[in-house]
N, C-alpha and C positions, 0 to 999 in steps of 0.2 A: 526155201527157206525154213528151218525147223517150225512148226506147230503146234508144236506141246507147250503146253500151260507151265510154265514153272512158278515156285511159290516161294513168298518171302514174305514175314510178316504179317502174317495171316490174311494176305489175300494174295490172288492169282494175277502174275505179271504176265499180260498174252502176248507172248514175242513173236503176235503179227504185228504191232504197232513199235517194233524195236528197229530203230534205223540200223543197226550191227547185231549179225545173228546172235543169239543165247549162246554162249561159252567162247563168245569173245569181246574184250576190252572196248568198251566204247569212253571215249574222251570225255563228253559231255556228261554223261551218266556219272562218270568218275569224281569228273569236276564238284557235282550236283552233291552226294552226299559225302564228299570229302568239307567240301562247305558247313553242309545242315552238319557234320561231326563238331565243328565248329562253334556253331552255334547253339548246339544242343551241351556242349560241357561249358556255353555262358550262363544257362538256366541256373546249374548249382552255385556260384558267387550269387546272380541274381536272386536265388532264393535264401542266401545268406542275408543281403541285404534287405530282403520282405519281411524276413522272420525276426531280425534285427532290429528294425523299426519298429516292430510291433510288442517289445517285451520291454520292463523298466530298462533306465538308462545304466544300472547296476548290476544287468545280466547281459548288456549286446554281445561282448566281445567274445564269452562262453557259449552264446548263440549260434554265433558267426563261425566259431569254430567247429561248431558240430558239423558245419556244410563241409568245411575242408577238410576234415575227418572222411568223410564220405569218399569225396576223392582221391585223399592218399590210400585208404585202407582198399575200399573197392578196386581202384585203378591195377594194384596189385596182383590181388585177388583172382580178376579177370584174366589177365595173363597165365598167371600161374596154374589155374583152374577151371574157374568159373565159366568163360568162352568154352571151354571143350563140353562142361555137363550141360550148357543151355545149346548146344546146336551142334554139334557132331552126332552122328550118326548112334543111338544105344545099343546094345547087345540083347538081340532077339525080342522076346513080348515087352523088357523093360525100356526098349527106344519108345513106346509108349507113354513114359513117365519120365524120363531123364537120360539127356546124353551119356555120350560113354568116355572114354579119358585119350582118344586119339590126335585129339589137337592140345595136350597138355603140355603147359610150358610153348605155346603157339607152334610147336614141332607138327611141320608142314603148312602153315599157314604164311600163305607169300603171296604173290602177285598175279597167281592163276586164279582162275572164274570158276567159284563154284554154282552150277547152272541151279540149284536144288534151291539155293537159296539170294542169290544175286545174279540174273543170267549174265550184265554185261558189267559185273562190278570187279574190279582185283578182293581177294577174300579179305587180304587185310585191309580196306577201306571198309567192308561191312565188320568186319571185327570190332573197327575202331568205334563207330557209328553204332553200335549195340553197345558198348562198354559205355557211351556216356548215359546209355538208358540205366543201366546198372549204377550210377553211381548218382544220379539224381533220385533213383526212389530209395534207399533208406535214409536220405538226406530230408525226404518231406516225414519221414514219420518223427525226426527231431522236434517237429513244431508243438505235437502235443506235448514232451517231455521238458522242455525248457525250460529255466528257472529252478529245477531241482538236481536235474541227474547229474550223473558225475562223468567226468570224461571219460576213466578208465574204465568203465561198467559199457559206456556205449560204442566205445571202439572193440571191447568185444562183443557185445551183441551185433554191431553193424560187421563184424569179421563174419559171426556164424549163420544169421540171418540170409545176408549177400547171399554163400553158398547153398543153405539147407531150405530156403523160403524162395529164395527169387529166381532162383537158376533153373529148380524144377516148372515151375509156373509159365517162365520163358518159354521152355522147351514145349509143353505140353501145348500150348497158343501158333510159337511162332516155327517150330521147328518141323521139317515136311511131316516125322512121325510121329506127332506129341496127340495125347488123344482127342484134345478139344478142339485142334486144328482138321484133324481127320473127321467130328464130326461138323465142321462147317461153322465153328465158332468166328465169327468177327470182328477184329481187334485191330485196327488200320496202324494204330501207333502206341498202343501200352492204356486202355483202360482199365481192363482186368488186370496184366502184367503189372502195370506202374502205379494208376494210382489206386484201384481198388485195394492189392496187393500192400501198399503203403496204407494206407487208409484204414484198412482191418489192425494192421499190427501198432498203428497209433493208441486205438481204440483201446484196444488190449493193455498197452503199455501205459497208458495213464490210468488206468484202473487200478493195475495194480502196484503202480509205484504210487500212487496215492495223491491230495492234493497239495497244491504250492503253501508252504508254512505263511500264518500271517495276512492272507487278503482279505480284506475287509468287505470286497463285494465279489463277485464271482467272476469278473472281467478286473483288467486293471488297463487305463489308458495307456496307448503307446506313448515311448519316450520320441518317437522323432517321425513323423510322417511322411516328410519328404524321404526318409529311407525305407518306407515301406512301397510308395507311389514308385520312386526310381529302381526299386525289385523287381514290381510288377509291370515295369516298363520293360526291363531286360528277359524277363519272363516271356514275354510277348512276342517281344524280339528273337530269342532261340525259339521258342515254339514252331514259328515257322519250318526252322529246321527240324525239330522233332518231327513235328507230322510232314512237311512236305517231303521230306528227306526218306519219308518212309516208302514214298511212290519208288525208290530205290532207281529213277532214271530220269532225266530230265526231258519228258513229257508232257502229254495232258493229263495223266494221272495227278501231277504232283502239282497243276496249276489248278487243280479242284481243290489240292488238300489243302495247298497255299492261300485260296481265296475262302476256306470254310475257316481256315485259321486265323482272318482276321475278322470276318463276319460277324462270328458266334459270339467270341468275348466279346464285341459291340454291342452285340444284342445284350448280354448276359450283363455288362456294365450299365447299359441304361436300366433295365429292369430293375435291377437291385437298387440305381439311384433314385427312380423315379419312386421308387417304394418308401423308399426313407424321406423322402421331399414330400409326398402325396399322403400317405398312409403311416406312418410311422414316427418320426420327430419335427418336420415341416422343416428341416434341412438333409442339404445333400453332403456328405461327407466322401472326403479323399479316398480313405480308408475302404470305403464302401464301395466306392468304383473299383478302385483295383483290388477288392475281394471278388467283386461280382465280375471283373474281367476273368482272372483267374477259376473261378468255376466255368467260364463259358469255355474257356482253352480247356481243363478237363474234360467238359460232358461230351466235346466235339472230340478229341481224340480218338475215343474209338471207330468215331462215323466219318472221321476227314477224308479218306477215299473211297466210298461209299453213298454220299447223299450230296443234297445239289446246293447252290447256296442260300437258295431259298428257306430249304429245308433248316439249316443250317442257323439261322435266324429264330426259326420258333426252338429248336432243340436249345441255342444259348440264356433265351428268353426264359423257358422254363427253368434249365438250370441254375439261370443268375438267382428267380424267386426260393425255388426248392432250397438254394443253398441257404437265403437268408431267414427264410422259416427257420433252416434247421440250427443257424447260429442263434436266433431269439429262445429256440426252446431250450438249448443246451445248459444253460446256468439252471431252469428248474429242476433238469436233471438230477443236479448235484454232481456234476462231473467235469473236472480240469481238465480237458482238454484244452492246453493252452492257447493255441492258435488256432483253435476249429480245423483242425487236420480233418477230422470224418466227418465234421459238416458241409466241408469245401468241398476236399479230394473225395470222399465217401460216397457220399450224395448224389454229386453233380456226375461223379465217374458209371454208379451205376446207373443214373438216368439214362446216360448217355448210351451204354451198351445195351438197354434194356432199347430205347428206343432207336438203336442202329436197323434191331429187326424190324424193324415197322416203318421206317426211314428209307432205308436200302435201295438203292435202285442199279441194273443194271445199266440204264444211261449213262452212268457215273463210270463205273466199273463191269465191264464185261463180263469179269471173271468173279464178279461177286456175287448178288444173287438180289432176286427184288424181296423189300418187305412184306413180311406174313405172318398168322400170328404162329404158324410152324417154326418161323426164324427168330422170334420173339422166345420160344420155348427155349429153342437151340441156345442163344443168349444168355436164359436165365439159369439155364443149366453151367456155363462158364462161368456167372456171375457167382452162384452158389458153391464150385468147386474152389474159388481161389476165397472165398470169403470162409469156409470152414479149413481150411488149406492154414492160409495166412495166420486164422486166429487162433488156434489148435497152437502150432508150433511155434509161436508167438511166444504164447505163457510158457510154453516148456521152457523155450532158449533163456527168458529172461527168468525163470526159476533156477536156470543151470548158473547163467552167471550170480545171481544175491550167492551162491553158493561159494566164488570166489571173490567177490568183491558187494563191498553193498552198492546198491542200486541208485539213491540218493544221498546228496551230500547232508551236512549236520546241521542242526538246525541253527547254530549260530552262522553258520556259513549263507543260508539260505536269506536271514536278516541282511548281513552286510554285502552279500552279493558275490556270484559265483565269481565273476571276472576277476576278482581279487584271489579267491578261495581257489579257484581252480586253473589259472591261467597267470599267477601274477602280473596281471597287466588292468589298464582303465582303460576305456575309452574317450573318456574326456580329463586334461587334468588342466586345474587349476594355477594360475601367477604362483601362488603360495605352492603350493606341489612342485611346482617345476624348480621351484630355484631350489631343491633338495641336491642337483646337480643334472648332469646330460644322459646318465645312468637311466634307462626305464624303469629299473628298480632301486630309483634314488630316495623316494618318497619311504616312510619308516614299516607303513601298514606293507608296501610291495616287497620291502626288502624283509619281511616278517612271511608273505604268503611265499617267495623266490626260495625261502629257505626250508621251505616243509618238502 
């Protein structure tokens, strides 16, 4: 059997543990990756429910549409160009920074195995699994911009950002020739590629687009807490595929990743909820428990295939407390990151990526590394590089989009709600409004919005 290690998703997959030799399709491994792709796909609608429940009722449809926009736009671009730029071999020294054009339009991507990416999984299955990561990443950004960003501007921003910002970072960390991959940065399932990348972009977007109009306090009460809890549950369920599927095989490594993806968010939700109960409010909120779980999921993402379940409990608890403190601090800074994207995803992902450098053990992943101060420094390089890249390019892209179309809505539209102004729809129709007729645009204000 081939003893050469092959690489995928920032980790080395030991071929000695494979029941099927590298280069041949294994049905069990393929089934796990395809199932995981479906689970990760569910995460974006789950995010729509999570975000939709946290905003005001007049903006819920608009907020959820922003997630669907990412599924549509990024999905098409992934097939057309993004997958090739993220994972195909680049040209010469450029391979350290970005892929080439060999797989444009998925040319040459079929049922064969590319051992360097996934040793026993068809190329198309690996490509599809990766597409789901690319879709949810810009959707995360929307949480910082909701209740004032225009759909037109967001569509244009997502189209550019997903190609210019996301694909190079994915190549750096996960492609065999990527410079962070070669430096030994560990990112099992997207702590840097997905969460830090998106959170920094969200922070820049919130600063550039400005605060929501008409806020009497730094935060607003969620209009539908059950929506938020449902969304968090769907995210947690889908995240099992997000992390577990990143093992790219039905093996012991996948079982570690699945287990850690349960225990870390459980500890984070407990830490957040108990801190609310005993330290801050005297009450344990549903939104707090849900947010804590998400923080734990984010933190364990880079570490899921490198740490023990016991370590994941400590990591999750630390992430829950750190994100809670960041959420409480954010209003004092005068920043209107609407749904605390950076406080949850940015803070937890940074903590998770760095602590991976201390908690990783070869007992879980023989082709990973043991935690050390050196590995901590390597992880810090990956975190810092992603901060600088995403922050600088996001600022430039938003400035470019603003030259084409306004980034934010008109003042009156923010007062009346972006559901009507941007989509001509409402989440909730009263009996009087429904009496105008069967058409969804029957009410006068809806007819007016549809005519715009």
